[in-house]
N, C-alpha and C positions, 0 to 999 in steps of 0.2 A: 500553661502558656510557653509556647516555644519561640525562640528567638533566631532569626537568620542573621548571620554575620557574614557580611560582603567584603572579604578580604582583597585588598588591592595592594600588592607588593611586587615590583617587576622583578626581583631576584631573591625570592623567599628562601632559597637554599643557603645564601649567604647571611640571611637575616639572624639575629640572635633574638631580639625582643618579640617581633612579630611572630617569628616561628615558635617561640616559646609560648606565646599566648594561644596560638593555635594548637599546639600539642596539647595544652591544658583543656581547651575547649572540646576537642574531639574526645575526651574521656567521658563526656556527658551528652551523647547523642540524643538522649530523650530530652534534653533542655535546649541545646544548640544544634543548629545547621551551619557548618562552615562552608561557605561557598567562595572559591578562589577565582577571580576574574581572570587573572593572566594565564592560570591553567585551563580554565574553561574556554578561553577565547584568545588562543595564541597569535591568531591572524587579526584580532581587534574587530571582527563582526560578531557584534552582539545579537543574540536571538531575543528580540524584545518581548514576544509573547511568553517565551519560557521564563524570562526573568520577572514578568509581571505575574505569572501564575506562581512562582516561587515565593514572592513577596506575599502575595494573596493568601498561600498556605501557611503562613506565620503570623504569630500576634504581634512580635516586635521586629524592630530593624536596627542593626548596628553597622555603620560603616566603619572598617578598621582599615588604616593606611598609614605609612609614614608621610611625614610632611616633607614635600619636595618643593623647593623654591617658594616656600610660603604658601603651598597649595597641596592639592591632591595630586597623585599620579595620573597622567593623561587618560588611561583607560577609564578610570572613575569618573571623569568629567564627561567623557563620551557615553557612559553607563547612564549618568544622570540625565543628559540631554536625550538620550534614546528611550529609555524606560520610563521616565517621569513625563509621558506625553499627555497632550490636550485630550480630554476625554476620558483619560484613565486616572491620571494623578490629580488634575484640576480642569476646570472649565465648566461652562454652563450646561453642558450636555453629558451630565454624568459627572465624570472626573473626580470622583470621591474615594478611591481605593486607598488612599492614605489618610483619610479623615479619621482623626482621633488615634491613629496608630502610634504607639510610642516609638521613638526613633532617637538614636544617639550616635555619638562618634567615638572612636577610640583611635588615638594618634600617638605615634611615636615621633619624639621631636629630637633631632640630632643637635640641638643647641641649649645651653644652660637656660634654667627658668629665668634668672634675673636679666637675661638678655631680652625676654620677652615682657618688657614693661614699658611704660611711656617714657622713662628715664633711661632705659637700658640701650643697648647697642642698635637694636632694630626699631625702636620707638613705638612698637605696636605690641599689644597683648595677644596671646593667642586666642583669647576669645574674639578680639576684634578680627584677627585674620580668618578666623572660621564662621564669622558672622554670614558670609553668603550661604552657607549650608542652612544655618538657622532660618534665614530669609526664604530660602527654597522651601523648607519644610512647612513654615508657617503659611506660605502661598498656597501650599497643598493642603492646608488645615489639618496637618499632622500634629501630633503632640510631641514637640521637640524637647528632648531631655537634657540636653548640653553634651559635655564631651568628658572622656577620660582620657589623660595624657601621662606619658612617661617622659620626662626631659633628659637631654644628655645623650652623647653618643654612646652607642652599644659597646664600644671598646673601653670607654671610661666608667661606664655605670657598673658598680659592683654587683656581683651575682646575688647577693642577699637582696639587694634593692630590686633586681629583676623579678626575684620570686615574690617579693612583698607585692610588686606590681600586678603578678598574676593573680593573687587573692583579692587585691583592690578592684582589679578589672571585672572578675567574676561577680562581685559584690555590686559593682556599678551596674552590671546587666540585670542581676537578679533583683536590683531595686529601681528599676526604671518606673 
């Protein structure tokens, strides 16, 4: 079973965490296809049919991105709006291409985990903030499998914690 990893990071060359995750995923091309949206569509014009065929050719789907303003980077929102179209992802006339497909998220969070609690600085959990993704995939009858997260800024996260996250991330994907 092969997994498509749609990576959305606007400055991956400056990333530590997401770049490290990608580097590890690329070591296993028989298991994972890494698809970087900003590199594929620098002009923001998404080839919807190509993206749909790419999803269809994989068993599972992971959306990997850093949390930006408590959401995803803008091109991922556009990708969701364009690619998950009526008649393909949902709707009464077909719309079943995501049905029962295992889908998850992998996010890097530049804020400490304790700030993402109802008592914390931002009053919302990461699960609450990511709930629109869950609702989207449930609407499309996909098998949403939750998310994998690494909290803390890249420059404050110890290297051994980043390396542990690599193993934990691959385990998350492999156990969808």
